[in-house]
ROSE-4610 file (N, C-alpha, C; in Angstrom, 1 decimal, always signed):
// ROSE-4610
residu = [M/M/M/T/T/T/W/W/W/F/F/F/P/P/P/N/N/N/N/N/N/Q/Q/Q/G/G/G/V/V/V/P/P/P/T/T/T/H/H/H/H/H/H/A/A/A/I/I/I/I/I/I/Q/Q/Q/L/L/L/F/F/F/M/M/M/P/P/P/E/E/E/T/T/T/G/G/G/A/A/A/P/P/P/L/L/L/V/V/V/T/T/T/M/M/M/D/D/D/G/G/G/T/T/T/L/L/L/I/I/I/T/T/T/E/E/E/M/M/M/R/R/R/T/T/T/G/G/G/A/A/A/A/A/A/S/S/S/A/A/A/V/V/V/A/A/A/T/T/T/D/D/D/L/L/L/L/L/L/A/A/A/R/R/R/K/K/K/E/E/E/A/A/A/S/S/S/T/T/T/L/L/L/A/A/A/I/I/I/I/I/I/G/G/G/S/S/S/G/G/G/V/V/V/Q/Q/Q/A/A/A/R/R/R/S/S/S/H/H/H/L/L/L/H/H/H/A/A/A/L/L/L/R/R/R/L/L/L/V/V/V/R/R/R/Q/Q/Q/F/F/F/K/K/K/D/D/D/V/V/V/R/R/R/V/V/V/W/W/W/S/S/S/P/P/P/R/R/R/H/H/H/A/A/A/D/D/D/R/R/R/F/F/F/A/A/A/A/A/A/E/E/E/F/F/F/G/G/G/V/V/V/R/R/R/A/A/A/T/T/T/S/S/S/S/S/S/A/A/A/E/E/E/E/E/E/A/A/A/V/V/V/R/R/R/S/S/S/A/A/A/D/D/D/V/V/V/I/I/I/V/V/V/V/V/V/A/A/A/T/T/T/M/M/M/S/S/S/K/K/K/T/T/T/P/P/P/V/V/V/V/V/V/Q/Q/Q/G/G/G/A/A/A/W/W/W/V/V/V/T/T/T/P/P/P/G/G/G/A/A/A/H/H/H/V/V/V/N/N/N/A/A/A/V/V/V/G/G/G/A/A/A/V/V/V/R/R/R/P/P/P/D/D/D/W/W/W/R/R/R/E/E/E/L/L/L/D/D/D/D/D/D/D/D/D/L/L/L/V/V/V/T/T/T/R/R/R/A/A/A/R/R/R/L/L/L/F/F/F/V/V/V/E/E/E/S/S/S/R/R/R/E/E/E/A/A/A/A/A/A/L/L/L/R/R/R/E/E/E/S/S/S/G/G/G/D/D/D/A/A/A/I/I/I/K/K/K/N/N/N/G/G/G/R/R/R/V/V/V/V/V/V/A/A/A/E/E/E/I/I/I/G/G/G/E/E/E/L/L/L/V/V/V/A/A/A/G/G/G/T/T/T/A/A/A/R/R/R/G/G/G/R/R/R/E/E/E/S/S/S/D/D/D/D/D/D/E/E/E/I/I/I/T/T/T/L/L/L/Y/Y/Y/K/K/K/S/S/S/V/V/V/G/G/G/I/I/I/A/A/A/V/V/V/E/E/E/D/D/D/I/I/I/A/A/A/A/A/A/A/A/A/N/N/N/L/L/L/V/V/V/H/H/H/Q/Q/Q/R/R/R/A/A/A/L/L/L/A/A/A/E/E/E]
num = [1/1/1/2/2/2/3/3/3/4/4/4/5/5/5/6/6/6/7/7/7/8/8/8/9/9/9/10/10/10/11/11/11/12/12/12/13/13/13/14/14/14/15/15/15/16/16/16/17/17/17/18/18/18/19/19/19/20/20/20/21/21/21/22/22/22/23/23/23/24/24/24/25/25/25/26/26/26/27/27/27/28/28/28/29/29/29/30/30/30/31/31/31/32/32/32/33/33/33/34/34/34/35/35/35/36/36/36/37/37/37/38/38/38/39/39/39/40/40/40/41/41/41/42/42/42/43/43/43/44/44/44/45/45/45/46/46/46/47/47/47/48/48/48/49/49/49/50/50/50/51/51/51/52/52/52/53/53/53/54/54/54/55/55/55/56/56/56/57/57/57/58/58/58/59/59/59/60/60/60/61/61/61/62/62/62/63/63/63/64/64/64/65/65/65/66/66/66/67/67/67/68/68/68/69/69/69/70/70/70/71/71/71/72/72/72/73/73/73/74/74/74/75/75/75/76/76/76/77/77/77/78/78/78/79/79/79/80/80/80/81/81/81/82/82/82/83/83/83/84/84/84/85/85/85/86/86/86/87/87/87/88/88/88/89/89/89/90/90/90/91/91/91/92/92/92/93/93/93/94/94/94/95/95/95/96/96/96/97/97/97/98/98/98/99/99/99/100/100/100/101/101/101/102/102/102/103/103/103/104/104/104/105/105/105/106/106/106/107/107/107/108/108/108/109/109/109/110/110/110/111/111/111/112/112/112/113/113/113/114/114/114/115/115/115/116/116/116/117/117/117/118/118/118/119/119/119/120/120/120/121/121/121/122/122/122/123/123/123/124/124/124/125/125/125/126/126/126/127/127/127/128/128/128/129/129/129/130/130/130/131/131/131/132/132/132/133/133/133/134/134/134/135/135/135/136/136/136/137/137/137/138/138/138/139/139/139/140/140/140/141/141/141/142/142/142/143/143/143/144/144/144/145/145/145/146/146/146/147/147/147/148/148/148/149/149/149/150/150/150/151/151/151/152/152/152/153/153/153/154/154/154/155/155/155/156/156/156/157/157/157/158/158/158/159/159/159/160/160/160/161/161/161/162/162/162/163/163/163/164/164/164/165/165/165/166/166/166/167/167/167/168/168/168/169/169/169/170/170/170/171/171/171/172/172/172/173/173/173/174/174/174/175/175/175/176/176/176/177/177/177/178/178/178/179/179/179/180/180/180/181/181/181/182/182/182/183/183/183/184/184/184/185/185/185/186/186/186/187/187/187/188/188/188/189/189/189/190/190/190/191/191/191/192/192/192/193/193/193/194/194/194/195/195/195/196/196/196/197/197/197/198/198/198/199/199/199/200/200/200/201/201/201/202/202/202/203/203/203/204/204/204/205/205/205/206/206/206/207/207/207/208/208/208/209/209/209/210/210/210/211/211/211/212/212/212/213/213/213/214/214/214/215/215/215/216/216/216/217/217/217/218/218/218/219/219/219/220/220/220/221/221/221/222/222/222/223/223/223/224/224/224/225/225/225/226/226/226/227/227/227/228/228/228/229/229/229/230/230/230/231/231/231]
x = [-0.5/-1.5/-2.8/-3.1/-4.4/-5.3/-6.4/-7.7/-8.5/-9.1/-10.0/-10.9/-12.2/-13.0/-13.4/-13.5/-14.1/-13.3/-12.2/-11.0/-11.1/-11.3/-11.2/-10.1/-9.6/-8.3/-7.0/-7.2/-6.0/-6.3/-5.4/-5.9/-6.3/-7.4/-8.3/-7.1/-5.9/-4.8/-3.7/-3.2/-1.8/-0.8/+0.2/+1.0/+2.6/+3.4/+4.5/+4.8/+5.7/+6.4/+7.6/+7.9/+9.2/+9.8/+11.1/+11.5/+12.7/+12.4/+13.6/+14.6/+15.3/+16.3/+15.7/+15.6/+14.6/+15.6/+17.0/+17.9/+18.0/+18.2/+18.6/+17.6/+16.6/+15.3/+15.9/+17.3/+17.8/+16.9/+16.5/+16.0/+16.6/+15.8/+16.6/+16.0/+15.2/+14.6/+13.1/+12.7/+11.4/+11.0/+9.9/+9.2/+8.1/+7.7/+5.8/+5.5/+4.2/+3.7/+2.5/+2.1/+0.9/+1.0/+1.9/+2.0/+2.1/+2.8/+3.3/+2.1/+1.2/-0.2/-0.9/-1.2/-2.0/-1.5/-0.4/+0.1/+0.0/+0.2/+0.3/-1.2/-2.1/-3.8/-4.0/-3.7/-3.9/-3.2/-2.0/-1.2/-1.7/-2.4/-3.0/-4.3/-5.1/-6.2/-6.1/-4.7/-4.2/-3.6/-3.1/-3.1/-4.4/-5.1/-6.6/-7.4/-6.9/-7.8/-7.1/-5.8/-4.7/-5.2/-5.7/-5.8/-7.2/-8.3/-9.7/-10.6/-10.1/-10.7/-10.6/-11.8/-11.3/-10.2/-9.7/-8.6/-9.0/-10.1/-10.4/-11.2/-10.9/-11.8/-10.9/-12.1/-11.5/-12.2/-13.2/-13.8/-13.9/-13.2/-13.3/-13.8/-14.9/-15.4/-14.9/-15.0/-14.3/-15.3/-15.9/-16.9/-15.7/-15.6/-15.0/-14.0/-13.4/-12.2/-11.5/-11.0/-9.9/-8.7/-7.9/-6.6/-6.4/-7.7/-7.6/-8.0/-9.0/-9.3/-8.1/-7.3/-5.9/-5.3/-4.9/-3.8/-4.6/-5.7/-6.3/-6.2/-6.5/-6.1/-4.8/-3.8/-2.5/-2.3/-2.7/-2.3/-3.1/-4.5/-5.0/-4.6/-4.0/-3.5/-2.4/-1.8/-0.5/-0.7/-2.1/-2.5/-3.8/-4.0/-5.2/-5.4/-5.3/-5.5/-6.8/-7.3/-8.5/-9.0/-10.0/-10.5/-11.3/-12.1/-12.8/-13.0/-12.6/-12.7/-13.7/-14.6/-15.3/-15.2/-15.8/-15.7/-16.4/-17.4/-18.3/-18.2/-18.3/-18.3/-19.1/-19.6/-20.7/-20.4/-18.6/-18.2/-17.2/-16.1/-15.1/-14.9/-15.8/-15.6/-15.2/-15.6/-14.9/-13.5/-13.4/-11.9/-10.9/-11.3/-10.7/-10.5/-11.4/-11.8/-10.8/-10.9/-9.9/-8.5/-8.4/-6.9/-6.3/-7.1/-6.1/-7.1/-7.7/-8.1/-9.0/-10.2/-10.9/-12.1/-13.3/-15.0/-15.6/-16.0/-17.0/-18.6/-19.2/-20.6/-21.6/-22.7/-23.9/-24.2/-24.0/-24.4/-23.5/-23.5/-22.7/-23.4/-24.5/-25.0/-25.0/-24.4/-24.2/-22.5/-22.0/-20.4/-20.3/-21.1/-21.4/-21.6/-22.7/-23.4/-22.6/-22.2/-21.5/-20.1/-19.5/-18.3/-17.8/-16.1/-15.6/-15.0/-14.2/-13.9/-14.4/-14.6/-15.3/-14.6/-14.1/-13.4/-14.4/-14.6/-15.3/-14.5/-14.3/-13.3/-13.8/-15.1/-15.4/-15.5/-16.1/-16.3/-17.7/-18.4/-19.9/-20.0/-21.1/-21.7/-22.5/-23.2/-24.3/-24.0/-24.8/-24.4/-24.7/-23.7/-23.4/-23.8/-23.6/-23.4/-24.2/-25.3/-26.2/-26.0/-26.3/-26.1/-26.8/-27.8/-28.6/-27.7/-26.8/-26.2/-25.2/-24.8/-23.1/-23.4/-22.8/-22.5/-22.4/-22.8/-22.1/-20.8/-19.9/-18.6/-17.7/-18.4/-17.4/-16.7/-15.6/-14.8/-15.0/-15.1/-15.2/-14.1/-13.6/-12.5/-13.2/-13.6/-14.0/-13.1/-12.8/-11.8/-12.2/-13.4/-14.1/-14.6/-15.5/-16.5/-15.7/-15.0/-14.0/-14.2/-15.9/-15.8/-17.2/-17.6/-18.3/-19.9/-20.2/-21.6/-21.7/-20.7/-20.6/-20.7/-21.1/-21.2/-21.3/-20.7/-20.6/-21.0/-21.6/-22.2/-23.6/-24.7/-25.8/-26.0/-26.9/-26.9/-27.1/-27.9/-27.7/-26.5/-25.7/-24.4/-23.7/-23.5/-22.6/-22.7/-24.0/-24.8/-24.4/-24.6/-24.1/-22.8/-21.9/-20.5/-19.4/-18.7/-17.6/-16.6/-16.3/-15.8/-14.5/-13.3/-11.8/-11.5/-10.2/-10.0/-8.4/-7.8/-6.6/-6.6/-7.3/-7.2/-8.7/-8.8/-10.0/-10.6/-9.7/-9.8/-10.3/-9.6/-9.6/-10.8/-11.2/-12.3/-13.4/-13.7/-15.1/-15.3/-13.8/-14.4/-14.3/-14.0/-13.9/-14.6/-15.1/-15.9/-17.5/-18.1/-19.5/-20.1/-19.4/-19.9/-19.0/-17.9/-17.5/-18.3/-18.9/-19.5/-21.0/-21.7/-23.0/-22.8/-21.7/-21.5/-21.1/-20.2/-19.8/-19.1/-19.2/-18.2/-17.2/-16.0/-14.9/-13.9/-14.1/-13.5/-11.8/-11.1/-9.8/-9.5/-8.1/-7.4/-6.4/-6.3/-5.3/-4.2/-3.3/-2.1/-2.3/-3.4/-3.6/-3.6/-4.7/-4.3/-2.7/-2.3/-0.7/+0.0/-0.3/+0.8/+0.0/-1.1/-2.0/-2.3/-2.6/-3.0/-4.7/-5.2/-6.8/-6.8/-8.2/-8.7/-9.4/-9.4/-9.7/-11.2/-11.3/-12.6/-12.8/-14.1/-14.5/-15.3/-15.9/-16.7/-16.2/-16.8/-17.0/-18.3/-19.2/-20.2/-20.4/-19.6/-19.6/-19.2/-19.4/-19.1/-18.1/-16.9/-15.9/-15.8/-15.7/-15.2/-14.2/-13.2/-12.3/-12.4/-12.4/-13.0/-11.4/-11.2/-9.7/-10.2/-9.4/-9.3/-8.0/-7.1/-5.8/-5.2/-4.1/-3.2/-1.6/-1.4/+0.2/+1.2/+1.2/+1.8/+2.2/+1.4/+1.4/+2.4/+2.1/+2.9/+4.3/+4.4/+5.9/+6.7/+6.3/+6.4/+6.7/+5.9/+6.3/+7.3/+7.2/+8.3/+9.6/+9.7/+10.9/+11.6/+10.7/+11.0/+11.6/+10.8/+11.3/+12.5/+12.8/+14.0/+15.2/+15.1/+16.2/+16.4/+15.6/+16.3/+16.7/+16.3/+17.3/+18.8/+18.8/+20.0/+21.0/+20.0/+20.9/+21.4/+20.5/+21.0/+22.0]
y = [+0.5/-0.7/-0.3/-1.2/-0.9/-1.9/-1.7/-2.7/-2.5/-3.5/-3.7/-4.6/-4.6/-5.8/-6.4/-5.8/-6.6/-7.3/-7.4/-8.0/-9.8/-10.2/-11.5/-11.9/-13.2/-13.7/-13.1/-12.1/-11.5/-11.1/-10.9/-10.5/-9.2/-9.2/-7.9/-6.9/-7.5/-6.6/-6.6/-5.4/-5.5/-4.4/-4.8/-3.8/-3.9/-2.7/-2.8/-2.2/-3.1/-2.7/-2.2/-1.3/-0.6/-0.4/-0.6/-0.9/+0.0/+0.9/+2.3/+1.8/+2.5/+2.4/+3.2/+3.0/+4.0/+5.1/+4.6/+5.9/+6.9/+6.5/+7.5/+7.8/+6.6/+7.0/+6.6/+6.0/+5.5/+4.3/+4.1/+3.0/+1.5/+0.4/-0.8/-1.7/-1.9/-2.8/-2.3/-3.0/-2.7/-4.2/-4.8/-6.2/-6.1/-6.8/-7.3/-7.6/-6.8/-6.9/-7.7/-8.2/-8.9/-10.3/-11.1/-12.2/-11.9/-11.3/-10.9/-10.4/-9.8/-9.4/-10.5/-11.1/-12.6/-13.5/-13.8/-14.8/-14.3/-13.0/-12.2/-12.3/-12.3/-12.2/-13.6/-14.6/-16.1/-16.3/-15.6/-16.2/-15.3/-14.2/-13.4/-14.2/-14.6/-15.9/-16.8/-17.4/-18.6/-18.3/-17.2/-17.0/-16.8/-16.2/-16.2/-17.2/-17.9/-19.6/-20.4/-20.1/-21.0/-20.5/-19.1/-18.4/-18.6/-19.0/-18.7/-20.0/-21.0/-22.0/-23.2/-24.1/-24.8/-26.0/-26.4/-27.3/-28.6/-29.0/-30.3/-29.8/-28.6/-28.4/-29.1/-29.8/-30.8/-30.5/-29.8/-29.6/-28.1/-27.9/-26.3/-26.2/-25.2/-24.8/-23.2/-23.4/-22.3/-21.4/-20.6/-19.6/-19.0/-19.3/-18.5/-19.2/-19.4/-20.2/-19.2/-18.0/-17.1/-17.2/-16.2/-16.2/-16.2/-15.6/-15.7/-17.1/-17.5/-19.2/-20.0/-20.0/-20.7/-20.6/-19.1/-18.8/-19.3/-19.0/-19.5/-21.0/-21.8/-23.1/-23.7/-23.0/-23.2/-23.1/-21.8/-21.4/-22.0/-22.3/-23.0/-24.2/-25.1/-26.3/-26.4/-25.5/-25.4/-25.3/-25.0/-24.7/-25.9/-26.6/-27.5/-28.5/-29.7/-30.9/-31.3/-30.7/-30.9/-31.9/-32.8/-33.9/-33.8/-32.9/-32.6/-31.1/-31.0/-29.6/-29.2/-28.1/-28.1/-26.9/-26.6/-25.5/-24.9/-23.7/-23.5/-22.0/-21.9/-20.7/-20.7/-19.4/-19.4/-19.9/-20.1/-20.2/-21.1/-21.4/-22.2/-23.4/-23.7/-24.4/-25.8/-26.5/-27.7/-27.8/-26.6/-26.6/-26.4/-25.4/-25.3/-26.7/-27.5/-28.5/-29.8/-29.6/-31.0/-30.3/-29.1/-28.9/-29.0/-29.0/-29.0/-30.3/-31.4/-32.5/-32.1/-31.1/-30.9/-31.1/-30.8/-31.0/-30.1/-30.1/-28.6/-29.5/-28.3/-28.3/-27.4/-27.9/-27.3/-26.2/-25.6/-24.3/-23.8/-22.6/-22.0/-22.9/-23.3/-23.5/-25.2/-25.5/-27.0/-27.3/-26.2/-26.1/-25.5/-24.7/-24.1/-25.1/-25.5/-26.5/-27.6/-27.6/-28.2/-28.0/-27.0/-26.5/-26.3/-26.2/-25.7/-24.4/-24.7/-23.2/-22.9/-21.5/-21.1/-20.1/-20.1/-19.0/-18.4/-16.7/-16.1/-15.1/-15.5/-14.5/-14.6/-13.4/-13.2/-11.8/-11.4/-10.1/-9.7/-10.6/-10.2/-8.6/-8.0/-6.7/-7.2/-8.3/-8.6/-10.1/-10.4/-11.3/-12.9/-13.3/-15.0/-16.0/-15.8/-16.8/-16.3/-17.3/-17.0/-17.5/-16.7/-17.3/-18.8/-18.8/-19.9/-21.2/-21.3/-22.4/-22.3/-21.7/-21.5/-22.4/-23.6/-24.3/-23.4/-23.7/-23.0/-23.7/-22.8/-23.2/-22.9/-22.6/-22.4/-20.9/-21.2/-19.9/-19.4/-18.1/-17.9/-16.7/-17.1/-15.9/-15.1/-13.8/-12.8/-12.0/-12.4/-11.5/-10.4/-10.3/-10.0/-9.0/-8.1/-7.1/-6.2/-5.3/-4.4/-3.3/-2.5/-1.6/-1.3/+0.0/+0.5/-0.2/-0.2/-0.7/-2.0/-2.9/-4.1/-5.2/-6.2/-7.3/-8.6/-9.7/-11.1/-11.9/-11.5/-12.0/-11.1/-12.3/-11.7/-11.3/-10.2/-9.5/-10.8/-11.6/-12.7/-13.4/-13.7/-13.9/-12.9/-11.7/-11.0/-10.1/-10.3/-10.1/-10.6/-12.3/-13.3/-13.3/-13.4/-13.7/-12.8/-13.0/-12.2/-12.1/-10.6/-10.0/-9.7/-10.2/-9.7/-9.3/-8.5/-8.0/-7.3/-6.9/-6.5/-5.1/-4.3/-2.8/-2.6/-2.1/-1.8/-0.3/+0.6/+1.6/+1.2/+0.7/+0.2/-0.6/-1.6/-2.7/-1.5/-0.7/-0.2/+0.9/+1.1/+2.2/+1.8/+0.4/+0.0/-1.3/-1.9/-3.2/-2.9/-2.9/-3.2/-4.1/-5.4/-6.5/-5.9/-5.5/-5.0/-4.0/-3.2/-1.6/-2.3/-3.3/-3.6/-4.6/-4.9/-5.7/-4.4/-3.8/-2.7/-2.9/-4.1/-4.4/-5.0/-4.8/-5.4/-6.0/-7.3/-7.7/-7.4/-7.7/-7.5/-7.6/-6.7/-7.3/-8.4/-8.8/-10.2/-10.1/-8.8/-8.7/-8.8/-8.2/-8.2/-9.9/-10.5/-12.1/-12.7/-12.5/-13.0/-12.3/-11.3/-10.6/-11.2/-11.6/-12.1/-11.1/-10.0/-9.0/-8.9/-9.9/-10.1/-11.5/-11.9/-12.9/-13.5/-14.7/-14.7/-15.9/-17.2/-17.9/-18.3/-18.0/-18.2/-19.7/-20.2/-21.2/-22.0/-23.5/-24.1/-23.9/-23.3/-23.0/-21.4/-20.7/-19.2/-19.2/-18.4/-18.2/-17.2/-17.3/-16.3/-15.8/-14.3/-13.9/-13.1/-13.7/-12.7/-11.9/-10.9/-9.8/-9.3/-9.4/-8.9/-7.8/-6.9/-5.8/-5.5/-6.0/-5.8/-4.3/-4.6/-3.5/-3.1/-1.9/-1.8/-2.5/-2.7/-2.9/-4.7/-5.5/-6.7/-6.8/-5.9/-5.8/-5.9/-4.6/-4.3/-5.5/-6.1/-6.9/-8.4/-8.9/-9.6/-9.5/-8.6/-8.0/-7.8/-7.3/-7.3/-8.9/-9.9/-10.8/-11.8/-11.5/-11.7/-11.2/-10.0/-9.2/-9.6/-10.3/-10.5/-11.7/-12.7/-14.2/-14.4/-13.0/-13.0/-12.5/-11.6/-11.4/-12.6/-13.3/-14.9/-15.5/-15.5/-16.6/-16.1]
z = [-5.7/-5.7/-6.6/-7.7/-8.1/-7.9/-8.4/-7.8/-8.9/-9.9/-11.0/-10.5/-9.7/-9.6/-10.3/-11.7/-12.5/-13.3/-13.4/-14.3/-14.2/-15.4/-15.7/-16.3/-15.8/-16.5/-16.0/-15.5/-15.0/-13.6/-12.2/-11.3/-11.1/-10.1/-9.6/-8.8/-8.2/-7.6/-8.4/-8.6/-9.0/-8.0/-7.6/-6.9/-6.9/-6.7/-6.4/-5.0/-4.4/-3.1/-3.2/-2.5/-2.7/-1.1/-0.7/+0.6/+0.6/+1.8/+2.0/+3.1/+3.2/+4.4/+5.2/+6.4/+7.5/+8.1/+8.1/+8.4/+7.6/+6.0/+5.2/+4.2/+3.9/+3.2/+1.5/+1.6/+0.4/-0.2/-1.5/-1.9/-1.7/-1.1/-1.0/-2.0/-2.4/-3.6/-4.0/-5.2/-5.6/-6.0/-5.8/-6.2/-6.7/-7.1/-7.3/-6.3/-5.9/-4.7/-4.9/-6.0/-6.3/-5.5/-5.6/-4.9/-3.9/-2.9/-1.6/-1.0/-1.7/-1.0/-1.1/-1.9/-1.9/-1.2/-0.5/+0.4/+1.6/+1.8/+3.3/+4.2/+2.5/+3.4/+3.9/+3.0/+3.5/+4.7/+4.9/+6.2/+7.4/+7.3/+8.4/+8.6/+7.8/+8.4/+8.8/+8.3/+9.0/+10.5/+10.9/+11.8/+13.2/+12.2/+13.1/+13.2/+12.3/+12.2/+13.6/+13.8/+14.7/+16.1/+16.4/+17.7/+17.6/+16.8/+17.3/+16.9/+16.2/+15.7/+16.5/+16.8/+17.9/+16.9/+18.1/+17.9/+17.3/+17.5/+16.5/+15.5/+14.9/+13.4/+12.5/+11.7/+10.7/+9.2/+9.2/+8.0/+7.7/+6.0/+5.8/+4.8/+4.7/+3.4/+2.7/+1.5/+0.8/-0.2/+0.1/-0.7/-1.8/-3.0/-4.0/-4.6/-5.6/-6.5/-6.9/-6.5/-7.2/-6.2/-6.2/-5.8/-4.6/-3.5/-2.6/-1.8/-2.8/-2.0/-2.2/-3.2/-3.1/-2.4/-1.5/-0.7/+0.3/+0.9/+2.0/+2.0/+1.2/+1.4/+1.2/+0.7/+1.4/+2.8/+2.9/+4.5/+5.7/+5.2/+6.3/+7.0/+5.8/+5.8/+6.9/+6.8/+7.7/+9.2/+9.4/+10.7/+11.3/+10.2/+10.8/+9.9/+10.4/+9.7/+9.2/+8.0/+7.4/+6.7/+7.3/+6.5/+5.3/+5.3/+4.4/+4.0/+2.5/+2.2/+1.1/+1.1/+0.3/-0.4/-1.6/-2.4/-3.2/-3.1/-3.9/-4.7/-5.9/-6.5/-7.6/-8.1/-9.2/-10.7/-10.6/-12.0/-11.9/-11.1/-11.5/-10.2/-9.6/-8.4/-8.7/-10.0/-10.4/-10.6/-11.2/-11.8/-10.6/-9.5/-8.3/-7.7/-7.5/-6.6/-7.6/-8.8/-9.3/-9.5/-9.2/-9.2/-7.7/-6.9/-5.3/-4.7/-5.4/-4.8/-3.7/-3.6/-2.8/-3.3/-2.7/-3.4/-3.4/-4.6/-5.4/-4.8/-4.2/-3.9/-5.0/-4.9/-5.5/-5.1/-3.9/-3.4/-2.3/-1.9/-0.9/+0.5/+0.4/+1.7/+1.9/+0.9/+0.7/+1.5/+0.9/+1.3/+3.0/+3.4/+4.6/+5.9/+5.6/+6.7/+7.2/+8.3/+9.4/+9.4/+8.3/+8.6/+9.6/+10.2/+11.1/+10.9/+9.9/+9.5/+8.0/+7.6/+6.7/+6.2/+4.8/+4.3/+3.2/+3.3/+2.3/+1.6/+0.5/-0.4/-1.8/-1.8/-3.3/-3.3/-4.6/-5.0/-4.9/-4.1/-4.0/-3.5/-3.6/-3.3/-1.9/-2.0/-1.0/-0.6/+0.4/+1.4/+0.4/+0.8/-0.3/+1.1/+2.6/+3.4/+4.7/+4.9/+5.9/+7.1/+8.2/+9.5/+10.1/+9.2/+9.4/+9.1/+8.3/+7.6/+8.6/+9.6/+10.3/+11.5/+11.2/+12.8/+14.1/+15.3/+16.5/+16.5/+17.0/+17.0/+15.9/+14.7/+13.4/+13.8/+13.0/+12.8/+11.4/+11.0/+9.9/+9.3/+8.4/+7.6/+6.7/+6.6/+5.5/+5.2/+4.0/+3.1/+2.1/+1.5/+0.8/+1.1/+0.3/+0.5/+1.3/+0.8/+1.5/+1.3/+1.0/+1.0/+2.1/+2.2/+3.3/+3.1/+1.6/+1.2/+0.3/+0.9/+0.4/+1.5/+1.4/+2.3/+2.0/+2.6/+2.1/+3.0/+4.2/+5.1/+5.3/+6.3/+6.3/+7.8/+8.0/+9.3/+10.4/+10.2/+11.4/+11.5/+10.7/+11.1/+11.8/+11.2/+11.4/+13.0/+13.2/+14.6/+15.5/+15.5/+16.3/+16.7/+15.9/+15.7/+16.6/+17.3/+18.1/+17.1/+16.6/+16.0/+15.9/+15.2/+15.2/+14.1/+14.0/+13.0/+12.9/+12.0/+12.0/+12.6/+12.1/+12.4/+12.9/+13.9/+14.3/+13.3/+13.3/+12.5/+11.3/+10.4/+8.8/+8.8/+9.9/+9.7/+9.8/+10.7/+11.1/+9.9/+9.2/+8.1/+6.9/+6.5/+5.2/+5.0/+5.8/+5.6/+6.1/+5.2/+5.7/+6.6/+6.5/+7.6/+8.9/+9.0/+10.3/+10.9/+10.2/+10.2/+10.8/+10.1/+10.5/+12.0/+12.3/+13.7/+14.8/+14.6/+15.2/+16.8/+16.7/+18.2/+18.0/+17.9/+17.8/+19.0/+19.0/+20.5/+20.7/+19.3/+19.8/+18.2/+17.9/+16.7/+17.2/+15.9/+15.7/+16.5/+16.4/+17.0/+18.9/+18.9/+20.5/+20.9/+19.9/+20.4/+20.5/+19.4/+19.5/+20.8/+21.1/+22.3/+23.7/+23.3/+24.8/+25.5/+25.0/+25.9/+25.6/+24.8/+24.7/+24.7/+24.8/+25.1/+23.6/+22.9/+21.9/+22.2/+21.5/+21.3/+23.2/+23.6/+25.0/+25.3/+24.4/+24.3/+22.9/+22.9/+21.7/+21.1/+21.7/+20.8/+20.0/+20.5/+19.7/+18.5/+17.8/+16.2/+16.5/+15.7/+15.5/+14.4/+14.2/+12.6/+12.5/+11.6/+11.4/+10.3/+10.3/+9.2/+8.7/+7.7/+7.0/+5.9/+5.8/+4.8/+4.4/+4.8/+4.3/+4.9/+5.5/+6.0/+5.5/+5.1/+4.9/+5.5/+6.8/+7.9/+7.2/+7.0/+6.4/+5.2/+4.6/+3.1/+3.3/+4.1/+4.4/+5.1/+6.4/+6.7/+6.2/+5.2/+4.1/+3.2/+2.9/+1.8/+2.5/+3.6/+3.9/+4.6/+4.8/+5.4/+3.6/+2.3/+1.1/+0.8/+1.2/+1.0/+1.6/+2.9/+3.9/+3.5/+2.9/+2.4/+1.2/+0.5/-0.8/-0.8/+0.3/+0.6/+1.4/+2.0/+2.5/+1.6/+0.6/-0.5/-1.5]
């Protein structure tokens, strides 16, 4: 996998995924991992949203207008029926809104205020979402800021929210937002397995901080491979 965060007009991530026979080590398949990584990131956030967002959630805010904004819009619509979808981005919000039939806003604050579910998918190194804008009971999926010294969310939001992650080890090592919080309630897998509790009240803010872990790519790639064999 390569990561070139300053790319414009081409993906910031490029990847190749290879699967091998676990019994012998023989190679099974080589595939382009860029689309798989894009889709599995949105899918993981959709699982977190289904488990943590309030059931009546109907307003979605997306901060960012790139690959992950698109992936999350598609995935989250599978787990909640959104009546209002807003997008803000410093460059391409209008284009994104026109392409996907959503509403562009003039600021991140306008998008976030009163939203039930918030996606923050940016390449920002400094906070773009403030806790003062976030309504009690909201659920936040934050998928950018994947370095220890990068942040997407301000201190107020990060410290108020109940934090859920894919991997404690990865999040607390790689994510500046997770490091600032420092208190992981549970991994998403624990919620799926029923060994940990998720949302405990309608007023709490839940935060799913994604950094991306290899097992998600492996599982998604194996699904693609199995379906290709079935055809």
